[in-house]
Backbone as CSV, one residue per row, in Angstrom:
resi,resn,N_x,N_y,N_z,CA_x,CA_y,CA_z,C_x,C_y,C_z
1,MET,-31.210,-22.878,13.815,-30.141,-23.694,14.396,-29.228,-22.855,15.281
2,LYS,-28.826,-21.666,14.726,-27.955,-20.773,15.496,-28.634,-20.350,16.787
3,LYS,-29.954,-20.096,16.694,-30.712,-19.661,17.865,-30.686,-20.721,18.946
4,LYS,-30.820,-22.002,18.535,-30.790,-23.111,19.504,-29.427,-23.204,20.175
5,ILE,-28.363,-22.998,19.374,-27.001,-23.071,19.926,-26.797,-21.983,20.970
6,VAL,-27.268,-20.763,20.653,-27.135,-19.636,21.592,-27.869,-19.938,22.886
7,ILE,-29.091,-20.484,22.769,-29.886,-20.819,23.958,-29.183,-21.877,24.794
8,LEU,-28.693,-22.928,24.100,-27.993,-23.995,24.817,-26.730,-23.481,25.498
9,LEU,-26.022,-22.562,24.826,-24.805,-21.984,25.400,-25.141,-21.169,26.643
10,GLY,-26.259,-20.447,26.570,-26.690,-19.652,27.727,-27.032,-20.533,28.906
11,VAL,-27.752,-21.644,28.621,-28.102,-22.587,29.690,-26.850,-23.186,30.301
12,PHE,-25.873,-23.532,29.440,-24.625,-24.139,29.907,-23.855,-23.183,30.822
13,ILE,-23.773,-21.920,30.409,-23.065,-20.918,31.225,-23.787,-20.711,32.551
14,GLY,-25.130,-20.700,32.481,-25.906,-20.561,33.713,-25.660,-21.721,34.653
15,PHE,-25.553,-22.930,34.069,-25.261,-24.124,34.866,-23.918,-23.988,35.570
16,LEU,-22.896,-23.536,34.822,-21.565,-23.350,35.412,-21.597,-22.306,36.522
17,SER,-22.346,-21.240,36.270,-22.427,-20.163,37.263,-23.060,-20.654,38.547
18,LEU,-24.107,-21.489,38.399,-24.842,-21.979,39.563,-24.024,-22.940,40.397
19,PHE,-23.342,-23.885,39.730,-22.662,-24.953,40.455,-21.206,-24.660,40.774
20,TYR,-20.586,-23.758,40.066,-19.157,-23.515,40.289,-18.855,-22.092,40.743
21,GLY,-19.893,-21.335,41.000,-19.692,-19.996,41.528,-19.142,-19.014,40.528
22,ILE,-19.262,-19.306,39.202,-18.749,-18.386,38.191,-19.762,-17.264,38.010
23,ASN,-19.313,-16.021,38.227,-20.200,-14.874,38.082,-19.681,-14.013,36.943
24,ILE,-20.392,-14.048,35.808,-19.854,-13.383,34.621,-20.382,-11.961,34.460
25,SER,-21.336,-11.549,35.305,-21.924,-10.234,35.086,-21.731,-9.277,36.257
26,GLN,-21.538,-9.827,37.461,-21.517,-8.969,38.644,-20.098,-8.754,39.141
27,LYS,-19.728,-7.483,39.364,-18.415,-7.153,39.892,-18.468,-7.078,41.411
28,SER,-17.316,-7.272,42.043,-17.229,-7.075,43.487,-17.339,-5.591,43.789
29,SER,-18.021,-5.255,44.876,-18.203,-3.852,45.251,-17.097,-3.401,46.199
30,ILE,-16.599,-2.220,45.965,-15.621,-1.593,46.856,-16.259,-0.327,47.405
31,PHE,-16.406,-0.244,48.716,-17.033,0.933,49.332,-15.990,1.730,50.105
32,ILE,-15.835,2.987,49.748,-14.929,3.891,50.455,-15.800,4.868,51.237
33,SER,-15.762,4.816,52.550,-16.668,5.630,53.363,-16.206,7.082,53.449
34,GLY,-17.188,7.969,53.570,-16.886,9.388,53.722,-16.042,9.691,54.948
35,PRO,-16.404,9.139,56.133,-15.592,9.397,57.333,-14.136,8.971,57.175
36,GLU,-13.909,7.875,56.425,-12.538,7.410,56.213,-11.751,8.424,55.384
37,ILE,-12.409,8.968,54.354,-11.756,9.985,53.519,-11.481,11.241,54.339
38,LYS,-12.483,11.667,55.143,-12.309,12.862,55.977,-11.167,12.682,56.968
39,ASN,-11.076,11.486,57.521,-10.007,11.216,58.486,-8.630,11.367,57.834
40,LEU,-8.485,10.834,56.624,-7.205,10.937,55.921,-6.903,12.379,55.507
41,ILE,-7.949,13.134,55.179,-7.757,14.557,54.863,-7.279,15.310,56.099
42,ASN,-7.858,14.983,57.265,-7.434,15.620,58.519,-5.985,15.279,58.846
43,ILE,-5.609,14.024,58.612,-4.220,13.612,58.851,-3.284,14.387,57.927
44,TRP,-3.708,14.545,56.671,-2.911,15.314,55.705,-2.693,16.739,56.229
45,GLU,-3.781,17.372,56.707,-3.690,18.746,57.204,-2.760,18.837,58.405
46,ASP,-2.849,17.846,59.311,-1.979,17.844,60.495,-0.509,17.731,60.104
47,GLN,-0.237,16.927,59.085,1.151,16.671,58.696,1.747,17.781,57.834
48,THR,0.904,18.425,57.015,1.420,19.439,56.088,1.117,20.868,56.521
49,GLY,0.158,21.025,57.440,-0.214,22.369,57.885,-1.136,23.095,56.929
50,ARG,-1.720,22.374,55.964,-2.641,22.988,55.006,-3.616,21.930,54.500
51,PRO,-4.794,22.352,54.037,-5.732,21.379,53.464,-5.257,20.925,52.087
52,PRO,-5.556,19.691,51.700,-5.145,19.213,50.374,-5.970,19.864,49.267
53,VAL,-5.348,20.080,48.127,-6.079,20.582,46.957,-6.794,19.400,46.307
54,LYS,-7.641,19.695,45.295,-8.463,18.646,44.676,-7.618,17.487,44.150
55,LYS,-6.494,17.812,43.509,-5.632,16.770,42.956,-5.118,15.849,44.055
56,GLU,-4.805,16.430,45.209,-4.284,15.640,46.331,-5.389,14.809,46.980
57,ILE,-6.614,15.361,47.015,-7.753,14.587,47.530,-8.022,13.390,46.618
58,ASP,-7.953,13.628,45.300,-8.134,12.526,44.340,-7.082,11.436,44.570
59,MET,-5.855,11.860,44.861,-4.775,10.903,45.112,-5.053,10.097,46.383
60,ILE,-5.572,10.779,47.420,-5.925,10.097,48.669,-6.981,9.027,48.404
61,ILE,-8.014,9.399,47.634,-9.100,8.454,47.327,-8.587,7.306,46.461
62,ASP,-7.743,7.622,45.472,-7.166,6.572,44.615,-6.373,5.562,45.438
63,ASN,-5.610,6.060,46.388,-4.822,5.161,47.243,-5.725,4.267,48.084
64,LEU,-6.839,4.839,48.568,-7.798,4.038,49.336,-8.396,2.935,48.471
65,ILE,-8.765,3.297,47.242,-9.343,2.309,46.318,-8.346,1.184,46.051
66,LYS,-7.091,1.554,45.791,-6.055,0.547,45.540,-5.898,-0.377,46.746
67,GLU,-5.890,0.216,47.940,-5.756,-0.591,49.162,-6.895,-1.592,49.282
68,GLU,-8.132,-1.113,49.049,-9.295,-1.992,49.173,-9.257,-3.122,48.151
69,ILE,-8.885,-2.789,46.909,-8.812,-3.811,45.853,-7.752,-4.851,46.192
70,LEU,-6.575,-4.384,46.598,-5.499,-5.317,46.958,-5.894,-6.159,48.168
71,TYR,-6.620,-5.538,49.113,-7.084,-6.266,50.300,-8.034,-7.394,49.896
72,HIS,-9.001,-7.074,49.009,-9.953,-8.094,48.559,-9.252,-9.211,47.787
73,GLU,-8.297,-8.829,46.937,-7.563,-9.837,46.176,-6.745,-10.733,47.103
74,ALA,-6.160,-10.133,48.136,-5.376,-10.911,49.105,-6.264,-11.903,49.840
75,LEU,-7.503,-11.468,50.172,-8.441,-12.381,50.836,-8.812,-13.541,49.916
76,LYS,-9.026,-13.233,48.634,-9.373,-14.294,47.676,-8.266,-15.335,47.575
77,LEU,-7.024,-14.867,47.691,-5.877,-15.777,47.611,-5.584,-16.463,48.945
78,GLY,-6.355,-16.109,49.974,-6.157,-16.733,51.282,-4.906,-16.267,52.003
79,LEU,-4.415,-15.073,51.658,-3.172,-14.599,52.274,-3.357,-14.187,53.733
80,ASP,-4.629,-14.079,54.152,-4.879,-13.724,55.551,-4.818,-14.938,56.473
81,GLN,-4.775,-16.128,55.901,-4.794,-17.340,56.707,-3.470,-17.525,57.446
82,ASN,-3.589,-17.903,58.720,-2.415,-18.225,59.548,-1.421,-17.067,59.669
83,ASP,-1.920,-15.847,59.520,-1.055,-14.670,59.677,-1.338,-14.052,61.039
84,LYS,-0.382,-14.170,61.947,-0.586,-13.719,63.319,-0.787,-12.204,63.409
85,ILE,-0.106,-11.447,62.559,-0.231,-9.987,62.601,-1.639,-9.564,62.201
86,ILE,-2.143,-10.148,61.106,-3.502,-9.833,60.661,-4.518,-10.265,61.710
87,LYS,-4.312,-11.445,62.267,-5.226,-11.953,63.292,-5.283,-10.996,64.484
88,ARG,-4.098,-10.533,64.930,-4.028,-9.636,66.085,-4.719,-8.306,65.798
89,ARG,-4.515,-7.778,64.572,-5.138,-6.505,64.208,-6.653,-6.631,64.152
90,LEU,-7.154,-7.747,63.613,-8.603,-7.949,63.560,-9.189,-8.053,64.961
91,ILE,-8.477,-8.747,65.844,-8.925,-8.854,67.239,-8.969,-7.477,67.881
92,GLN,-7.936,-6.676,67.647,-7.883,-5.330,68.222,-9.036,-4.469,67.716
93,LYS,-9.337,-4.591,66.417,-10.423,-3.794,65.855,-11.772,-4.217,66.437
94,LEU,-11.968,-5.521,66.617,-13.216,-6.001,67.203,-13.325,-5.552,68.654
95,GLU,-12.214,-5.653,69.400,-12.213,-5.203,70.790,-12.562,-3.723,70.872
96,PHE,-11.942,-2.922,69.995,-12.201,-1.485,69.985,-13.668,-1.204,69.675
97,TYR,-14.220,-1.958,68.721,-15.618,-1.772,68.338,-16.553,-2.085,69.506
98,LYS,-16.319,-3.210,70.168,-17.187,-3.611,71.278,-17.054,-2.647,72.458
99,GLU,-15.815,-2.208,72.719,-15.591,-1.271,73.822,-16.263,0.066,73.536
100,SER,-16.141,0.553,72.304,-16.702,1.856,71.941,-18.212,1.855,72.086
101,GLU,-18.833,0.720,71.749,-20.284,0.605,71.868,-20.752,0.975,73.267
102,ASN,-20.032,0.498,74.272,-20.442,0.699,75.657,-19.923,2.007,76.238
103,LEU,-18.723,2.425,75.860,-18.168,3.657,76.414,-18.964,4.866,75.967
104,ASN,-19.594,4.783,74.800,-20.411,5.896,74.329,-21.665,6.081,75.177
105,LYS,-21.995,5.065,75.985,-23.210,5.125,76.794,-22.931,5.506,78.248
106,VAL,-21.691,5.874,78.560,-21.324,6.185,79.940,-22.076,7.422,80.414
107,LYS,-22.685,7.318,81.596,-23.429,8.432,82.170,-22.634,9.053,83.309
108,GLU,-22.908,10.333,83.547,-22.220,11.066,84.617,-22.421,10.376,85.963
109,GLU,-23.627,9.881,86.199,-23.926,9.247,87.493,-23.068,7.995,87.709
110,ASN,-22.747,7.294,86.619,-21.878,6.114,86.735,-20.458,6.518,87.105
111,LEU,-20.001,7.639,86.532,-18.662,8.138,86.850,-18.577,8.573,88.306
112,ILE,-19.609,9.262,88.776,-19.623,9.720,90.174,-19.636,8.522,91.112
113,LYS,-20.426,7.504,90.774,-20.484,6.290,91.592,-19.112,5.624,91.643
114,TYR,-18.443,5.517,90.492,-17.106,4.912,90.441,-16.117,5.739,91.260
115,TYR,-16.211,7.050,91.143,-15.331,7.961,91.893,-15.490,7.741,93.399
116,ASN,-16.725,7.668,93.868,-16.977,7.482,95.308,-16.533,6.106,95.795
117,GLU,-16.692,5.095,94.957,-16.293,3.739,95.350,-14.772,3.567,95.367
118,ASN,-14.072,4.429,94.647,-12.607,4.330,94.560,-11.943,5.630,95.003
119,ILE,-12.516,6.242,96.026,-12.092,7.572,96.452,-10.614,7.633,96.834
120,ASP,-10.057,6.519,97.308,-8.641,6.521,97.709,-7.705,6.779,96.532
121,PHE,-8.171,6.467,95.315,-7.347,6.730,94.130,-7.218,8.223,93.848
122,TYR,-8.137,9.000,94.411,-8.207,10.428,94.079,-7.877,11.306,95.284
123,LYS,-6.951,10.807,96.083,-6.460,11.577,97.225,-5.022,12.011,96.969
124,LEU,-4.708,13.221,97.391,-3.341,13.725,97.313,-2.679,13.541,98.668
125,ASN,-1.490,12.968,98.668,-0.747,12.805,99.913,-0.284,14.165,100.433
126,LYS,0.193,14.177,101.664,0.774,15.395,102.230,1.953,15.812,101.356
127,ARG,2.031,17.104,101.045,3.058,17.587,100.121,3.834,18.748,100.733
128,TYR,5.044,18.930,100.230,5.951,19.937,100.789,6.546,20.777,99.665
129,SER,6.587,22.089,99.909,7.312,22.990,99.010,8.545,23.476,99.763
130,PHE,9.713,23.315,99.152,10.954,23.646,99.857,12.059,24.001,98.873
131,LYS,13.107,24.602,99.421,14.319,24.847,98.640,15.501,24.294,99.418
132,HIS,16.645,24.213,98.780,17.803,23.624,99.446,19.088,24.206,98.884
133,ILE,20.144,24.079,99.649,21.494,24.405,99.195,22.283,23.105,99.201
134,PHE,22.945,22.821,98.088,23.607,21.528,97.893,25.124,21.666,97.947
135,PHE,25.748,20.682,98.619,27.212,20.586,98.688,27.609,19.144,98.383
136,SER,28.344,18.936,97.327,28.771,17.576,96.996,29.839,17.078,97.965
137,ASP,30.615,18.007,98.532,31.620,17.660,99.552,31.211,18.288,100.876
138,PRO,31.298,17.548,101.973,30.909,18.080,103.291,31.706,19.335,103.650
139,LYS,31.040,20.274,104.338,31.689,21.491,104.829,31.767,21.437,106.355
140,ASN,32.669,22.229,106.907,32.785,22.264,108.370,32.240,23.559,108.946
141,ASN,31.581,24.376,108.115,31.067,25.660,108.603,29.585,25.851,108.273
142,TYR,28.797,24.785,108.382,27.377,24.872,108.048,26.642,25.887,108.919
143,LYS,27.067,26.022,110.168,26.410,26.970,111.074,26.542,28.389,110.535
144,ASP,27.736,28.737,110.074,27.957,30.072,109.514,27.185,30.260,108.213
145,ILE,27.131,29.203,107.417,26.397,29.285,106.147,24.921,29.550,106.405
146,LYS,24.347,28.884,107.407,22.930,29.075,107.718,22.664,30.493,108.210
147,LEU,23.624,31.073,108.944,23.473,32.463,109.377,23.474,33.396,108.172
148,ASP,24.345,33.102,107.210,24.377,33.913,105.989,23.069,33.785,105.211
149,LEU,22.504,32.584,105.210,21.255,32.350,104.487,20.097,33.141,105.080
150,LEU,20.121,33.352,106.386,19.055,34.109,107.043,19.017,35.555,106.572
151,ASP,20.162,36.056,106.108,20.243,37.457,105.681,19.775,37.665,104.246
152,SER,19.525,36.567,103.532,19.110,36.694,102.130,17.985,35.718,101.824
153,GLU,16.872,36.243,101.285,15.710,35.397,100.989,15.862,34.646,99.667
154,ASN,16.575,35.213,98.733,16.614,34.655,97.375,17.967,34.067,97.001
155,ILE,18.707,33.635,97.988,20.022,33.062,97.704,19.861,31.707,97.018
156,SER,20.810,31.329,96.184,20.689,30.084,95.420,21.946,29.241,95.551
157,ASN,21.872,28.028,95.015,23.026,27.127,95.011,24.227,27.755,94.310
158,LYS,23.940,28.581,93.301,25.034,29.171,92.525,25.885,30.112,93.376
159,GLU,25.259,30.724,94.402,25.971,31.713,95.212,26.720,31.086,96.382
160,ILE,26.144,30.070,97.008,26.786,29.459,98.181,27.145,28.001,97.931
161,GLY,26.200,27.249,97.395,26.440,25.830,97.173,26.805,25.522,95.731
162,GLU,26.301,24.383,95.257,26.602,23.922,93.896,25.299,23.617,93.155
163,PRO,25.330,23.641,91.830,24.128,23.259,91.070,23.730,21.817,91.408
164,PHE,22.410,21.597,91.507,21.901,20.261,91.822,21.145,19.727,90.618
165,ILE,21.318,18.457,90.329,20.778,17.842,89.114,19.270,18.022,88.965
166,HIS,18.526,18.068,90.088,17.066,18.174,90.015,16.551,19.576,90.324
167,GLY,17.442,20.540,90.475,17.006,21.915,90.701,17.159,22.374,92.138
168,ASP,16.825,23.661,92.364,16.995,24.278,93.686,15.712,24.290,94.508
169,SER,14.555,24.412,93.828,13.271,24.524,94.526,12.323,23.412,94.080
170,PHE,11.480,22.981,95.014,10.542,21.883,94.753,9.170,22.287,95.275
171,ILE,8.165,22.175,94.425,6.817,22.640,94.759,5.853,21.461,94.880
172,GLU,5.180,21.395,96.029,4.146,20.379,96.292,4.613,18.967,95.958
173,LYS,5.706,18.565,96.565,6.241,17.217,96.366,5.865,16.336,97.552
174,ASP,5.337,15.130,97.267,5.058,14.201,98.364,6.308,13.377,98.659
175,LYS,6.208,12.508,99.658,7.384,11.755,100.099,7.975,10.901,98.975
176,THR,7.108,10.293,98.191,7.590,9.438,97.099,8.403,10.239,96.089
177,ALA,7.897,11.424,95.734,8.595,12.264,94.759,9.918,12.774,95.323
178,ILE,9.930,13.124,96.605,11.166,13.610,97.235,12.222,12.511,97.249
179,ASP,11.813,11.317,97.645,12.764,10.191,97.670,13.270,9.858,96.269
180,SER,12.429,10.074,95.264,12.843,9.818,93.891,13.966,10.765,93.467
181,ASP,13.917,12.006,93.952,14.921,13.007,93.565,16.182,12.973,94.421
182,PHE,16.037,12.580,95.705,17.175,12.675,96.626,17.689,11.322,97.123
183,GLY,16.900,10.283,96.932,17.296,8.970,97.426,16.336,8.464,98.483
184,SER,16.231,7.156,98.592,15.282,6.521,99.508,15.470,7.004,100.942
185,GLY,14.348,7.400,101.564,14.372,7.808,102.966,14.685,9.271,103.209
186,PHE,15.105,10.000,102.188,15.477,11.402,102.402,14.292,12.238,102.862
187,SER,13.086,11.874,102.437,11.887,12.642,102.803,11.662,12.673,104.306
188,GLU,12.173,11.673,105.042,11.997,11.647,106.500,12.661,12.855,107.157
189,ASN,13.643,13.452,106.485,14.299,14.641,107.026,13.408,15.874,106.952
190,ILE,12.443,15.852,106.061,11.642,17.044,105.775,10.337,17.084,106.549
191,ILE,9.736,15.924,106.799,8.343,15.888,107.258,8.108,16.570,108.606
192,ASN,9.136,16.705,109.435,8.932,17.311,110.757,9.585,18.685,110.905
193,LEU,10.060,19.251,109.813,10.717,20.554,109.890,9.690,21.681,109.978
194,GLU,10.028,22.709,110.752,9.178,23.893,110.810,9.395,24.730,109.553
195,ASN,8.370,25.494,109.215,8.465,26.340,108.027,9.387,27.536,108.256
196,ASN,10.016,27.965,107.151,10.771,29.216,107.106,11.990,29.250,108.021
197,ILE,12.612,28.104,108.209,13.859,28.011,108.977,14.814,27.107,108.203
198,TRP,16.079,27.494,108.148,17.091,26.649,107.507,17.534,25.545,108.456
199,TYR,17.521,24.301,107.955,17.932,23.133,108.743,19.011,22.362,107.978
200,GLY,19.737,21.565,108.732,20.705,20.674,108.100,22.089,20.830,108.684
201,PRO,23.032,20.112,108.107,22.939,19.394,106.818,22.269,18.024,106.932
202,PHE,21.643,17.607,105.824,21.067,16.274,105.696,21.728,15.592,104.498
203,LYS,22.049,14.317,104.679,22.759,13.596,103.619,21.786,12.928,102.645
204,SER,22.091,13.063,101.353,21.367,12.345,100.297,22.361,11.451,99.573
205,ILE,21.909,10.802,98.523,22.826,9.971,97.736,23.817,10.829,96.951
206,TYR,23.575,12.151,96.924,24.447,13.049,96.161,25.445,13.813,97.028
207,GLY,25.078,14.043,98.281,25.939,14.851,99.144,25.147,15.441,100.293
208,ASP,25.520,16.652,100.735,24.858,17.316,101.856,23.896,18.392,101.361
209,HIS,22.826,18.596,102.158,21.817,19.593,101.795,21.395,20.383,103.026
210,LEU,21.262,21.686,102.873,20.578,22.523,103.849,19.163,22.732,103.317
211,LEU,18.159,22.561,104.171,16.763,22.572,103.732,15.983,23.727,104.339
212,PHE,15.061,24.266,103.539,14.196,25.366,103.966,12.790,25.083,103.442
213,VAL,11.889,24.652,104.327,10.502,24.354,103.945,9.693,25.639,104.042
214,PHE,9.012,26.003,102.968,8.222,27.243,103.039,6.716,27.033,102.963
215,GLU,6.245,25.803,102.687,4.807,25.545,102.741,4.547,24.043,102.800
216,VAL,3.536,23.681,103.591,3.134,22.275,103.715,1.661,22.170,103.339
217,PHE,1.332,21.189,102.505,-0.044,20.987,102.051,-0.575,19.683,102.639
218,PRO,-1.685,19.744,103.374,-2.212,18.527,104.006,-2.786,17.557,102.978
219,GLU,-2.960,16.313,103.407,-3.617,15.323,102.542,-5.011,15.815,102.210
220,GLU,-5.426,15.628,100.967,-6.756,16.086,100.565,-7.304,15.215,99.440
221,THR,-8.618,15.243,99.320,-9.285,14.509,98.244,-9.516,15.450,97.069
222,ILE,-9.169,14.990,95.884,-9.387,15.810,94.686,-10.888,15.829,94.378
223,PRO,-11.501,17.006,94.235,-12.928,17.066,93.896,-13.214,16.335,92.582
224,PHE,-14.430,15.833,92.463,-14.796,15.043,91.285,-14.513,15.785,89.983
225,GLU,-14.908,17.056,89.908,-14.732,17.807,88.664,-13.263,17.925,88.283
226,ASP,-12.392,18.089,89.276,-10.959,18.198,88.995,-10.358,16.845,88.606
227,ALA,-10.942,15.781,89.147,-10.411,14.434,88.884,-11.122,13.748,87.723
228,LYS,-12.067,14.441,87.102,-12.974,13.803,86.147,-12.253,13.077,85.018
229,GLN,-11.229,13.692,84.430,-10.527,13.049,83.317,-9.854,11.747,83.756
230,SER,-9.285,11.755,84.961,-8.676,10.524,85.491,-9.747,9.479,85.775
231,VAL,-10.893,9.936,86.296,-12.002,9.019,86.582,-12.476,8.361,85.285
232,ILE,-12.633,9.165,84.236,-13.080,8.629,82.942,-12.098,7.581,82.429
233,ALA,-10.789,7.892,82.520,-9.767,6.954,82.029,-9.791,5.654,82.823
234,ASN,-9.862,5.761,84.158,-9.864,4.563,85.007,-11.143,3.753,84.821
235,TYR,-12.272,4.454,84.766,-13.559,3.787,84.583,-13.598,3.085,83.223
236,SER,-13.066,3.755,82.198,-13.055,3.184,80.851,-12.252,1.895,80.809
237,ASP,-11.095,1.894,81.474,-10.269,0.683,81.508,-11.025,-0.475,82.150
238,GLU,-11.736,-0.162,83.236,-12.482,-1.217,83.935,-13.626,-1.737,83.067
239,ILE,-14.332,-0.812,82.423,-15.456,-1.188,81.567,-14.982,-2.013,80.370
240,LYS,-13.833,-1.625,79.791,-13.298,-2.366,78.643,-13.098,-3.830,78.990
241,ASN,-12.481,-4.079,80.140,-12.244,-5.462,80.558,-13.558,-6.198,80.780
242,GLU,-14.500,-5.514,81.423,-15.797,-6.136,81.712,-16.556,-6.433,80.423
243,VAL,-16.537,-5.474,79.490,-17.249,-5.638,78.220,-16.696,-6.818,77.436
244,MET,-15.369,-6.902,77.333,-14.771,-7.975,76.548,-14.994,-9.337,77.197
245,ASN,-14.953,-9.387,78.529,-15.227,-10.655,79.219,-16.660,-11.104,78.964
246,ASN,-17.611,-10.166,79.084,-19.017,-10.493,78.850,-19.252,-10.895,77.394
247,TYR,-18.570,-10.197,76.482,-18.718,-10.509,75.058,-18.208,-11.913,74.757
248,MET,-17.075,-12.261,75.343,-16.520,-13.599,75.131,-17.464,-14.671,75.663
249,TYR,-18.027,-14.434,76.855,-18.968,-15.403,77.426,-20.193,-15.564,76.526
250,SER,-20.600,-14.462,75.868,-21.819,-14.511,75.057,-21.622,-15.234,73.726
251,ILE,-20.384,-15.329,73.237,-20.165,-15.929,71.913,-19.420,-17.254,71.952
252,ILE,-18.826,-17.581,73.095,-17.942,-18.753,73.113,-18.691,-20.050,72.823
253,ASP,-19.995,-20.102,73.189,-20.775,-21.317,72.944,-21.082,-21.532,71.464
254,LYS,-20.820,-20.520,70.637,-21.060,-20.668,69.201,-19.966,-21.488,68.525
255,TYR,-18.901,-21.751,69.260,-17.732,-22.386,68.648,-17.404,-23.717,69.313
256,ASP,-17.058,-24.684,68.485,-16.462,-25.921,68.974,-14.954,-25.722,68.930
257,VAL,-14.359,-25.710,70.091,-12.924,-25.437,70.164,-12.152,-26.741,70.050
258,ILE,-11.302,-26.814,69.046,-10.470,-28.000,68.833,-9.014,-27.579,68.978
259,ILE,-8.320,-28.201,69.904,-6.921,-27.860,70.151,-6.035,-28.930,69.544
260,GLY,-5.167,-28.517,68.636,-4.287,-29.462,67.962,-3.187,-29.975,68.874
261,GLU,-2.576,-31.051,68.471,-1.470,-31.645,69.224,-0.282,-30.690,69.209
262,TYR,0.297,-30.453,70.370,1.439,-29.528,70.420,2.603,-30.049,71.250
263,LYS,2.470,-31.255,71.795,3.570,-31.804,72.607,4.368,-32.814,71.799
């Protein structure tokens, strides 16, 4: 009799398990990947300046296990539903995954092709190296000051003029950079000056300046090898957009999009 009851009880439990999803023997699996642990160990080393000892590694792994368990429990409770932050993070992770798939396949020939097709991005404008003497208040003896400057090669604002907020000397600055430091249009004073002669005064948004151009660099194209890191960054941005657009086109037909009333 007892044997029959045990058998019937087993059948009943099996029935419940089959129809109601009750699993009395199997636990949920939690997988902690080696690369994830290594990454956290590297972060620890960066932050502390030393590798973690065994006890600290155990603590890192324990924290990962706790995170995974709490994450699974939160999913079971449906806490991920309608959470914009979680949704955004999942989208970002998927985007990163899809982008990485393709960026890992980038070939040198593709970079060179992109570089040649966008060569204008990798050109340096005409640039000027110069120094100046600054006066916040106009002087009436600039001619004499320029004569004094001719007698000394290494004279500075501290000796004749005043300290200038952006410095005394400027190396390889294009017109945009010059205007950024002195005010819009100031670069027009420099572009036609002969080298190694003191000129001025020229007015900026700060005051008067005597200028001395000592080198001019013509417009030039940056060689591919020198521009390579910029090419990779620009090419990657373009590929990311293309990859995600293509990915969306490939999966959008899998979904029936229903838009709720919002007006």
